C-alpha positions in Angstrom: 0.0 0.0 0.0 2.8 2.3 0.9 4.6 1.7 -2.5 1.3 2.4 -4.4 0.8 5.7 -2.5 4.5 6.7 -3.2 4.0 6.0 -6.9 0.9 8.2 -7.0 2.8 11.0 -5.3 5.7 10.8 -7.7 3.3 10.8 -10.7 1.5 13.8 -9.3 4.8 15.6 -8.7 5.9 14.9 -12.3 2.6 16.2 -13.7 2.7 19.3 -11.7 6.3 20.1 -12.5 6.3 19.2 -16.2 6.2 22.3 -18.4 3.0 22.6 -20.4 3.6 22.0 -24.1 1.5 24.4 -26.1 0.7 23.5 -29.7 1.1 26.6 -31.9 -0.8 26.8 -35.1 1.0 28.5 -38.0 -0.5 31.8 -39.0 -1.3 32.4 -42.6 0.6 34.8 -44.8 -0.9 37.1 -47.4 1.5 35.7 -50.0 -0.1 32.3 -49.5 -2.9 33.5 -51.8 -2.7 34.5 -55.5 -4.2 37.8 -56.5 -7.4 36.2 -57.7 -7.7 34.0 -54.6 -7.0 36.9 -52.3 -9.9 39.0 -53.9 -12.2 36.0 -53.8 -11.6 35.5 -50.1 -11.4 39.1 -48.9 -13.3 41.1 -51.5 -10.4 43.6 -51.9 -7.5 43.4 -54.2 -4.1 43.3 -52.5 -3.4 46.9 -53.6 -6.9 47.9 -52.4 -6.3 46.2 -49.1 -3.0 48.0 -48.6 -4.8 51.3 -49.2 -7.6 50.3 -46.8 -4.9 49.6 -44.1 -3.5 53.1 -44.6 -6.9 54.4 -43.8 -7.7 52.3 -40.7 -4.5 50.5 -39.7 -3.2 53.0 -37.1 -6.4 52.8 -35.1 -6.3 49.0 -34.6 -4.6 48.0 -31.3 -1.9 45.4 -31.4 -1.6 42.6 -30.5 -4.6 40.3 -30.1 -3.4 37.1 -28.5 -4.5 33.9 -30.2 -3.0 30.7 -28.7 0.2 32.5 -28.1 0.4 34.4 -31.4 0.4 38.2 -31.5 -1.9 39.2 -34.3 -1.0 42.1 -36.4 -3.5 44.8 -37.5 -3.4 43.5 -41.0 -4.4 40.0 -39.9 -7.2 41.3 -37.7 -8.7 43.2 -40.6 -8.3 40.2 -42.9 -10.2 38.0 -40.4 -13.1 40.5 -40.4 -13.1 40.7 -44.2 -13.2 37.0 -44.5 -16.2 36.9 -42.2 -18.0 39.5 -44.2 -17.4 37.5 -47.3 -18.8 34.3 -45.8 -20.9 35.0 -42.7 -19.2 31.9 -41.1 -16.7 31.8 -38.3 -16.2 28.1 -39.1 -14.9 29.1 -42.6 -12.7 31.8 -41.2 -11.2 29.3 -38.8 -10.7 26.8 -41.7 -9.2 29.3 -44.1 -6.9 31.2 -41.8 -4.8 28.7 -39.8 -4.0 29.9 -36.3 -7.2 31.9 -35.9 -9.6 30.2 -33.5 -13.4 30.8 -33.8 -13.6 32.7 -30.5 -10.8 35.0 -31.6 -12.4 35.5 -35.0 -15.6 36.5 -33.2 -13.8 39.0 -31.1 -11.9 40.4 -34.0 -15.0 40.9 -36.2 -16.6 42.8 -33.3 -13.5 45.0 -32.9 -12.9 45.7 -36.5 -16.6 46.3 -37.2 -16.7 48.8 -34.3 -13.7 50.6 -35.7 -15.1 50.9 -39.2 -18.4 52.1 -37.7 -16.5 54.9 -36.0 -15.1 55.9 -39.4 -18.6 56.2 -40.8 -18.8 60.0 -40.8 -15.6 60.2 -42.9 -17.0 57.9 -45.6 -20.8 58.0 -45.6 -21.7 61.7 -46.1 -24.8 63.4 -47.4 -23.9 65.9 -50.2 -23.8 69.6 -49.4 -22.6 72.6 -51.2 -20.8 71.9 -54.4 -21.1 68.1 -53.8 -24.9 68.5 -53.8 -24.8 70.5 -57.0 -22.6 67.9 -58.7 -24.9 65.1 -57.5 -28.0 66.8 -59.0 -26.2 67.4 -62.3 -25.1 63.8 -62.6 -28.6 62.5 -61.8 -30.2 64.8 -64.4 -27.6 64.0 -67.1 -27.9 60.2 -66.5 -31.6 59.9 -65.9 -33.3 63.2 -66.8 -34.9 63.7 -63.4 -34.3 67.1 -61.9 -33.0 68.3 -58.5 -32.2 64.8 -57.1 -29.9 64.4 -54.2 -30.3 60.7 -53.7 -32.6 57.7 -53.8 -34.0 56.1 -50.6 -35.2 52.5 -49.9 -35.2 49.8 -47.3 -33.6 46.4 -47.5 -33.8 43.4 -45.1 -30.6 41.9 -43.7 -31.2 38.5 -42.0 -30.0 38.2 -38.4 -30.0 35.6 -35.7 -33.1 35.7 -33.5 -32.4 38.2 -30.7 -32.6 37.0 -27.1 -35.3 39.5 -26.3 -38.9 39.2 -25.0 -40.0 41.3 -28.0 -37.9 39.4 -30.6 -40.9 38.7 -32.8 -40.9 42.3 -33.9 -37.7 41.4 -35.8 -39.6 38.9 -38.0 -40.2 40.5 -41.3 -43.2 39.9 -43.6 -41.2 37.2 -45.4 -41.0 35.2 -42.2 -37.3 35.5 -41.2 -35.6 37.6 -38.5 -34.1 40.7 -39.9 -33.1 44.4 -39.6 -34.8 46.7 -42.0 -31.9 48.9 -43.2 -32.6 52.2 -44.8 -30.1 53.4 -47.4 -29.8 56.4 -49.6 -27.7 56.1 -52.8 -26.0 58.6 -55.1 -25.2 58.2 -58.8 -21.9 56.5 -58.0 -24.0 53.8 -56.1 -22.4 54.8 -52.8 -24.2 55.2 -49.5 -24.8 58.8 -48.5 -26.9 57.8 -45.6 -27.7 54.6 -43.7 -30.0 53.7 -40.8 -29.7 50.2 -39.4 -31.4 49.9 -36.1 -35.0 49.1 -37.0 -36.6 45.6 -36.6 -37.6 43.8 -39.7 -41.4 44.3 -39.1 -41.0 48.1 -39.4 -42.4 49.7 -42.6 -39.9 51.7 -44.7 -42.0 54.9 -44.3 -41.9 54.7 -40.6 -38.1 54.4 -40.6 -37.8 57.4 -42.9 -40.3 59.5 -41.0 -38.3 59.0 -37.8 -34.9 59.4 -39.3 -32.6 62.3 -38.8 -32.3 62.9 -42.5 -36.1 63.4 -42.8 -35.9 66.0 -40.0 -33.0 67.8 -41.7 -34.9 67.9 -45.0 -38.0 69.2 -43.3 -35.9 72.0 -41.8 -34.5 72.7 -45.3 -30.9 72.0 -44.2 -30.5 70.4 -47.6 -31.9 71.8 -50.9 -33.1 69.1 -53.2 -35.2 65.9 -53.5 -35.0 62.3 -52.6 -36.8 59.6 -54.7 -38.7 56.8 -53.0 -40.9 54.0 -54.2 -44.6 53.4 -53.4 -43.7 52.5 -49.9 -43.4 56.2 -49.0 -45.8 59.1 -49.0 -45.1 61.9 -51.4 -43.6 64.8 -49.4 -42.2 68.2 -50.5 -38.7 66.7 -50.4 -39.5 63.1 -51.3 -41.0 62.3 -54.7 -42.8 59.1 -55.2 -44.5 57.6 -58.4 -48.1 58.2 -59.3 -50.2 55.2 -58.1 -52.6 55.7 -61.0 -50.9 57.8 -63.6 -53.3 59.9 -65.7 -52.0 60.9 -69.1 -48.8 60.7 -71.0 -46.8 63.2 -68.9 -47.4 61.3 -65.6 -46.5 58.1 -67.3 -43.3 59.6 -68.5 -42.6 60.9 -65.0 -43.2 57.4 -63.6 -40.8 55.8 -66.1 -38.0 58.4 -65.3 -38.7 58.1 -61.6 -38.3 54.3 -61.7 -35.2 54.4 -63.8 -33.6 57.0 -61.5 -34.6 55.3 -58.3 -33.1 52.0 -59.5 -29.7 53.4 -58.2 -30.5 52.5 -54.7 -31.7 49.0 -55.6 -28.5 48.4 -57.6 -26.4 49.7 -54.8 -28.0 47.2 -52.4 -27.4 44.4 -54.9 -23.7 45.2 -55.2 -23.4 45.6 -51.5 -24.9 42.2 -50.8 -22.9 40.5 -53.5 -19.7 41.9 -52.2 -20.4 40.9 -48.6 -22.5 37.7 -48.6 -22.9 37.7 -44.8 -25.6 40.4 -45.5 -27.6 37.9 -47.5 -26.9 34.6 -45.8 -27.5 36.1 -42.3 -25.5 37.7 -39.6 -25.2 35.2 -36.7 -23.9 37.4 -34.0 -25.4 39.5 -31.2 -27.7 42.3 -32.2 -25.4 45.2 -31.4 -22.6 43.5 -33.3 -24.9 42.8 -36.3 -25.6 46.5 -36.5 -21.9 47.2 -36.5 -21.3 44.7 -39.2 -24.0 46.3 -41.4 -22.4 49.8 -41.0 -18.9 48.4 -41.4 -19.7 46.8 -44.7 -21.4 50.0 -46.0 -18.2 51.9 -45.1 -16.2 49.2 -47.0 -18.6 49.4 -49.9 -18.0 53.1 -50.3 -14.2 52.7 -49.9 -14.2 50.0 -52.5 -16.0 52.3 -55.0 -13.6 55.2 -54.2 -10.6 52.9 -54.9 -12.3 51.6 -58.1 -12.1 48.0 -56.8 -13.6 45.4 -59.1 -17.2 44.2 -58.7 -17.8 40.7 -57.5 -18.9 38.2 -60.1 -21.5 39.2 -62.6 -23.2 42.5 -62.8 -25.3 43.0 -59.7 -29.0 42.7 -60.0 -31.3 45.3 -58.4 -32.4 44.4 -54.8 -36.1 45.0 -54.7 -38.1 43.9 -51.7 -41.5 44.7 -53.2 -42.6 47.0 -50.4 -46.4 47.3 -49.8 -48.1 50.6 -50.7 -48.0 53.2 -47.9 -51.3 53.4 -46.0 -51.5 57.2 -45.7 -52.3 60.0 -48.1 -49.7 62.0 -49.9 -48.7 65.4 -48.5 -50.6 68.2 -50.3 -47.5 70.3 -50.9 -45.6 67.3 -52.0 -48.2 66.3 -54.5 -48.2 69.9 -55.8 -44.4 69.9 -56.2 -44.6 66.6 -58.0 -47.2 67.9 -60.5 -45.0 71.0 -61.1 -42.1 68.7 -62.0 -44.4 66.8 -64.4 -45.4 70.0 -66.1 -41.9 71.5 -66.4 -40.0 68.3 -67.4 -42.3 65.6 -68.7 -44.9 67.2 -70.9 
């Protein structure tokens, strides 16, 4: 009995004193990917990624420990980009050796928060000469006058929130979502985004309660937005005629539809570039909102850098919004008819 106890003591002593051997996974290198493979995985070319890092790299803390590996700012951003391109932490873990799933989750939250804080530098509503130029480009391209941008809502699937009122996030198509309001310019860039409303919320309610609506009401911006039949016609928001009467109103509707397609095409490009927005963002609600804003910031940066589109030409993203259930504003209807008489007779 004494020998048995002594052996157990010696075994315990060895286990306590033996140094713990940690298995280190090799981190990937950017050179491991060809130019095409890099773009397919991260949605930026290598040159575009380098320029992106010049914009945000200094704001990323270093290092992030991952199983003993300090993780550079470049690696942290690549982890987030890979998640945006897949929506799966499992794929991130599989593609980027040495990046565990918990670390990938933390990095996506961190990088998304950083990009969200950069929002004001990248997503800007046009003022001054920018507004004049935007109106000119809309008119030359589509023939519709005085347009600052086109507004619409799009559903981004999310994981069911752990809230008592989570059913308000179920959209009319039956899945959990955030109804994201975006305003597009002629370059198909976001000039405004609102991403906090549950999927059951109507587009018109989101707009009515938005800061941009208040600013337009206060005439802080001079010009018009175009919206679909999901909005009421307002002095600063032109919508199509529900029952056009005569050739001029039909011409107006055709031009309105063609012009407003800018926001639908923008949504299509955005979702194709970052498939997590279409497949579903399976993170906590506040992080999902950050991911949405972060990808909108990246979308604008990619356009500024003239980065290539993903795959085939993007189709318009049209959610077929129900007709708004309130009457058009009297002054808005009057302004719309004036536009018809001056430009579409």
